[in-house]
VEXKEBA-355259 format. One record per residue (C-alpha): x, y, z. Coordinates in steps of 0.5 Angstrom, whole numbers, m for minus. Example, Ala and Ser with C-alpha at 12.3 -4.5 7.8 and 13.67 -1.06 7.14 Angstrom:
VEXKEBA-355259
<rec u="25" v="m9" w="16"/>
<rec u="27" v="m2" w="14"/>
end
This chain:
VEXKEBA-355259
<rec u="0" v="0" w="0"/>
<rec u="3" v="7" w="m2"/>
<rec u="4" v="12" w="4"/>
<rec u="m2" v="17" w="1"/>
<rec u="m7" v="11" w="1"/>
<rec u="m5" v="9" w="8"/>
<rec u="m6" v="16" w="10"/>
<rec u="m13" v="16" w="7"/>
<rec u="m15" v="9" w="10"/>
<rec u="m13" v="12" w="17"/>
<rec u="m17" v="18" w="16"/>
<rec u="m23" v="14" w="14"/>
<rec u="m22" v="9" w="20"/>
<rec u="m22" v="15" w="24"/>
<rec u="m28" v="18" w="21"/>
<rec u="m32" v="11" w="22"/>
<rec u="m30" v="11" w="30"/>
<rec u="m32" v="18" w="30"/>
<rec u="m39" v="17" w="27"/>
<rec u="m40" v="10" w="31"/>
<rec u="m39" v="14" w="38"/>
<rec u="m44" v="19" w="35"/>
<rec u="m49" v="14" w="34"/>
<rec u="m48" v="11" w="41"/>
<rec u="m49" v="18" w="44"/>
<rec u="m55" v="19" w="39"/>
<rec u="m58" v="13" w="41"/>
<rec u="m58" v="15" w="48"/>
<rec u="m62" v="22" w="47"/>
<rec u="m69" v="22" w="45"/>
<rec u="m72" v="25" w="39"/>
<rec u="m66" v="23" w="35"/>
<rec u="m68" v="18" w="30"/>
<rec u="m67" v="23" w="24"/>
<rec u="m60" v="25" w="26"/>
<rec u="m59" v="17" w="27"/>
<rec u="m61" v="16" w="20"/>
<rec u="m57" v="21" w="17"/>
<rec u="m51" v="18" w="21"/>
<rec u="m52" v="11" w="18"/>
<rec u="m53" v="14" w="11"/>
<rec u="m46" v="17" w="12"/>
<rec u="m43" v="11" w="14"/>
<rec u="m46" v="7" w="8"/>
<rec u="m43" v="12" w="4"/>
<rec u="m36" v="12" w="7"/>
<rec u="m36" v="4" w="7"/>
<rec u="m37" v="5" w="m1"/>
<rec u="m31" v="10" w="m1"/>
<rec u="m27" v="5" w="3"/>
<rec u="m28" v="m1" w="m1"/>
<rec u="m27" v="3" w="m8"/>
<rec u="m20" v="6" w="m5"/>
<rec u="m18" v="m1" w="m3"/>
<rec u="m20" v="m4" w="m10"/>
<rec u="m16" v="2" w="m13"/>
<rec u="m10" v="1" w="m8"/>
<rec u="m10" v="m7" w="m10"/>
<rec u="m10" v="m5" w="m18"/>
<rec u="m4" v="0" w="m17"/>
<rec u="0" v="m5" w="m13"/>
<rec u="m1" v="m10" w="m18"/>
<rec u="1" v="m5" w="m24"/>
<rec u="7" v="m3" w="m19"/>
<rec u="9" v="m11" w="m19"/>
<rec u="9" v="m12" w="m26"/>
<rec u="13" v="m6" w="m28"/>
<rec u="18" v="m8" w="m23"/>
<rec u="18" v="m15" w="m26"/>
<rec u="19" v="m12" w="m33"/>
<rec u="25" v="m7" w="m30"/>
<rec u="28" v="m13" w="m27"/>
<rec u="28" v="m17" w="m34"/>
<rec u="30" v="m11" w="m38"/>
<rec u="36" v="m11" w="m33"/>
<rec u="38" v="m18" w="m33"/>
<rec u="38" v="m18" w="m41"/>
<rec u="42" v="m12" w="m41"/>
<rec u="47" v="m15" w="m36"/>
<rec u="48" v="m21" w="m41"/>
<rec u="48" v="m17" w="m47"/>
<rec u="53" v="m12" w="m45"/>
<rec u="60" v="m16" w="m44"/>
<rec u="59" v="m19" w="m51"/>
<rec u="57" v="m13" w="m54"/>
<rec u="64" v="m10" w="m51"/>
<rec u="68" v="m16" w="m51"/>
<rec u="75" v="m14" w="m54"/>
<rec u="74" v="m6" w="m55"/>
<rec u="79" v="m4" w="m50"/>
<rec u="84" v="m9" w="m51"/>
<rec u="91" v="m6" w="m49"/>
<rec u="88" v="m1" w="m44"/>
<rec u="91" v="0" w="m37"/>
<rec u="85" v="3" w="m33"/>
<rec u="86" v="6" w="m26"/>
<rec u="79" v="6" w="m22"/>
<rec u="78" v="12" w="m17"/>
<rec u="73" v="12" w="m12"/>
<rec u="71" v="18" w="m8"/>
<rec u="69" v="15" w="m1"/>
<rec u="62" v="14" w="1"/>
<rec u="59" v="13" w="m7"/>
<rec u="59" v="6" w="m6"/>
<rec u="64" v="1" w="m10"/>
<rec u="61" v="m3" w="m15"/>
<rec u="65" v="m9" w="m17"/>
<rec u="61" v="m10" w="m24"/>
<rec u="65" v="m4" w="m27"/>
<rec u="71" v="m7" w="m26"/>
<rec u="68" v="m14" w="m29"/>
<rec u="66" v="m10" w="m35"/>
<rec u="73" v="m7" w="m36"/>
<rec u="76" v="m13" w="m36"/>
<rec u="71" v="m16" w="m40"/>
<rec u="72" v="m11" w="m45"/>
<rec u="80" v="m13" w="m45"/>
<rec u="82" v="m7" w="m41"/>
<rec u="87" v="m9" w="m35"/>
<rec u="85" v="m5" w="m29"/>
<rec u="92" v="m3" w="m26"/>
<rec u="90" v="0" w="m20"/>
<rec u="84" v="2" w="m15"/>
<rec u="84" v="7" w="m10"/>
<rec u="79" v="10" w="m5"/>
<rec u="79" v="17" w="m4"/>
<rec u="78" v="20" w="3"/>
<rec u="82" v="22" w="9"/>
<rec u="85" v="28" w="12"/>
<rec u="91" v="30" w="8"/>
<rec u="95" v="37" w="9"/>
<rec u="93" v="40" w="2"/>
<rec u="88" v="36" w="m2"/>
<rec u="89" v="40" w="m9"/>
<rec u="97" v="37" w="m8"/>
<rec u="94" v="30" w="m6"/>
<rec u="90" v="30" w="m12"/>
<rec u="96" v="32" w="m17"/>
<rec u="100" v="27" w="m13"/>
<rec u="95" v="22" w="m14"/>
<rec u="94" v="23" w="m21"/>
<rec u="102" v="23" w="m22"/>
<rec u="103" v="17" w="m19"/>
<rec u="97" v="13" w="m22"/>
<rec u="100" v="15" w="m29"/>
<rec u="107" v="14" w="m27"/>
<rec u="110" v="21" w="m28"/>
<rec u="111" v="23" w="m21"/>
<rec u="108" v="29" w="m18"/>
<rec u="106" v="35" w="m21"/>
<rec u="101" v="37" w="m27"/>
<rec u="106" v="37" w="m33"/>
<rec u="109" v="31" w="m37"/>
<rec u="107" v="25" w="m40"/>
<rec u="104" v="18" w="m37"/>
<rec u="109" v="13" w="m35"/>
<rec u="110" v="6" w="m39"/>
<rec u="109" v="m1" w="m36"/>
<rec u="113" v="m2" w="m30"/>
<rec u="112" v="m3" w="m23"/>
<rec u="110" v="3" w="m19"/>
<rec u="112" v="5" w="m12"/>
<rec u="108" v="7" w="m6"/>
<rec u="103" v="13" w="m6"/>
<rec u="107" v="20" w="m6"/>
<rec u="107" v="23" w="1"/>
<rec u="102" v="28" w="m1"/>
<rec u="97" v="23" w="m3"/>
<rec u="99" v="18" w="3"/>
<rec u="94" v="21" w="8"/>
<rec u="88" v="22" w="2"/>
<rec u="87" v="15" w="m1"/>
<rec u="86" v="7" w="1"/>
<rec u="89" v="3" w="m4"/>
<rec u="85" v="m3" w="m6"/>
<rec u="89" v="m6" w="m11"/>
<rec u="96" v="m3" w="m11"/>
<rec u="98" v="m1" w="m19"/>
<rec u="103" v="m6" w="m22"/>
<rec u="104" v="m1" w="m28"/>
<rec u="102" v="6" w="m30"/>
<rec u="95" v="7" w="m32"/>
<rec u="93" v="10" w="m39"/>
<rec u="86" v="12" w="m37"/>
<rec u="83" v="14" w="m31"/>
<rec u="76" v="13" w="m29"/>
<rec u="73" v="18" w="m23"/>
<rec u="67" v="15" w="m19"/>
<rec u="65" v="22" w="m16"/>
<rec u="58" v="25" w="m14"/>
<rec u="56" v="26" w="m7"/>
<rec u="52" v="22" w="m2"/>
<rec u="47" v="25" w="3"/>
<rec u="52" v="25" w="9"/>
<rec u="57" v="30" w="10"/>
<rec u="64" v="28" w="13"/>
<rec u="70" v="31" w="14"/>
<rec u="74" v="25" w="11"/>
<rec u="70" v="26" w="4"/>
<rec u="74" v="32" w="0"/>
<rec u="70" v="38" w="m3"/>
<rec u="70" v="37" w="m11"/>
<rec u="74" v="44" w="m12"/>
<rec u="79" v="41" w="m7"/>
<rec u="80" v="34" w="m10"/>
<rec u="76" v="32" w="m16"/>
<rec u="77" v="38" w="m21"/>
<rec u="84" v="39" w="m19"/>
<rec u="85" v="31" w="m20"/>
<rec u="81" v="31" w="m27"/>
<rec u="85" v="37" w="m29"/>
<rec u="92" v="34" w="m27"/>
<rec u="90" v="27" w="m30"/>
<rec u="88" v="30" w="m37"/>
<rec u="95" v="35" w="m37"/>
<rec u="99" v="28" w="m37"/>
<rec u="95" v="26" w="m43"/>
<rec u="91" v="20" w="m40"/>
<rec u="84" v="19" w="m42"/>
<rec u="79" v="21" w="m37"/>
<rec u="72" v="20" w="m35"/>
<rec u="68" v="23" w="m29"/>
<rec u="62" v="18" w="m27"/>
<rec u="57" v="18" w="m21"/>
<rec u="51" v="14" w="m19"/>
<rec u="44" v="16" w="m22"/>
<rec u="42" v="16" w="m14"/>
<rec u="47" v="21" w="m12"/>
<rec u="44" v="26" w="m7"/>
<rec u="49" v="31" w="m10"/>
<rec u="50" v="31" w="m18"/>
<rec u="57" v="34" w="m20"/>
<rec u="57" v="32" w="m27"/>
<rec u="56" v="39" w="m29"/>
<rec u="62" v="41" w="m25"/>
<rec u="66" v="36" w="m28"/>
<rec u="64" v="38" w="m35"/>
<rec u="66" v="45" w="m35"/>
<rec u="74" v="42" w="m35"/>
<rec u="72" v="38" w="m41"/>
<rec u="72" v="32" w="m38"/>
<rec u="67" v="27" w="m41"/>
<rec u="61" v="25" w="m36"/>
<rec u="57" v="19" w="m34"/>
<rec u="51" v="20" w="m29"/>
<rec u="48" v="13" w="m29"/>
<rec u="54" v="9" w="m28"/>
<rec u="50" v="4" w="m23"/>
<rec u="46" v="2" w="m30"/>
<rec u="48" v="m2" w="m35"/>
<rec u="47" v="4" w="m40"/>
<rec u="52" v="8" w="m36"/>
<rec u="57" v="3" w="m36"/>
<rec u="57" v="1" w="m43"/>
<rec u="57" v="9" w="m45"/>
<rec u="64" v="9" w="m40"/>
<rec u="67" v="3" w="m45"/>
<rec u="65" v="7" w="m51"/>
<rec u="68" v="14" w="m48"/>
<rec u="75" v="10" w="m46"/>
<rec u="75" v="7" w="m53"/>
<rec u="76" v="14" w="m56"/>
<rec u="69" v="17" w="m56"/>
<rec u="67" v="23" w="m53"/>
<rec u="61" v="26" w="m50"/>
<rec u="56" v="27" w="m43"/>
<rec u="51" v="21" w="m42"/>
<rec u="46" v="19" w="m37"/>
<rec u="39" v="20" w="m35"/>
<rec u="39" v="26" w="m31"/>
<rec u="40" v="32" w="m35"/>
<rec u="37" v="35" w="m42"/>
<rec u="44" v="36" w="m45"/>
<rec u="46" v="28" w="m44"/>
<rec u="44" v="22" w="m48"/>
<rec u="42" v="16" w="m45"/>
<rec u="47" v="12" w="m50"/>
<rec u="52" v="14" w="m55"/>
<rec u="50" v="13" w="m63"/>
<rec u="53" v="5" w="m62"/>
<rec u="52" v="5" w="m70"/>
<rec u="58" v="9" w="m70"/>
<rec u="65" v="5" w="m70"/>
<rec u="68" v="5" w="m63"/>
<rec u="73" v="10" w="m62"/>
<rec u="70" v="15" w="m66"/>
<rec u="65" v="21" w="m66"/>
<rec u="62" v="25" w="m61"/>
<rec u="56" v="24" w="m57"/>
<rec u="51" v="27" w="m52"/>
<rec u="49" v="34" w="m51"/>
<rec u="49" v="35" w="m59"/>
end
């Protein structure tokens, strides 16, 4: 039963009780037959209204259950199709996954990248209390891309990396230690509805990190979940970074793979200037999608 229906049913029950009390009192007062008949007629009308609302609620609930079933089938279909559709599209790519603390790590993203032929060379979660967040952002970008700290320079090639730089060590939890430098970086940001001193501000971490990674020539994509309480893709896009605002859905994960293969654009289901998916009829690695 929906909240509105529960409220209405509760109100009707209260009316019934009030009328029943009135009838009981009315029977004790001489000459109140007319009032009693009116109250009984009102109760019959309310009973009819109650029955109608109950039937409507059952009908609405059946529709909701059917829609949920359809959505579950569509989701299972998409989950089956996505890996086959993307197989081999990212062969040779070395991707670093960067999760902002509190957004919720999704193992399906790593599985999709690997199914597409990419190697996830590093995975980190950002959150903590560094002395200088912008410097930590630049240091993290340099470390993941194998070129040391700072904004300039090209990313490094294959080869083992050492521990995080001192500027970033208090800002990250390393989930998978990088064995070689990345050629692409995926930031999963946005923010939840709970503030925390350990979660960095977008202007102090996300944007400096994205700019530093782009400055090193890496392919960079900024993502968030569809249910992010605070959407940040608009800010990410200001720096020319392709965005995906529904990375928790198969469509969003497919759009991410398309961007990493060389496409461009902003995709998702939140904004009027985004497309749900790129034009998949185009050869992968070409074209611009979203916001056109």
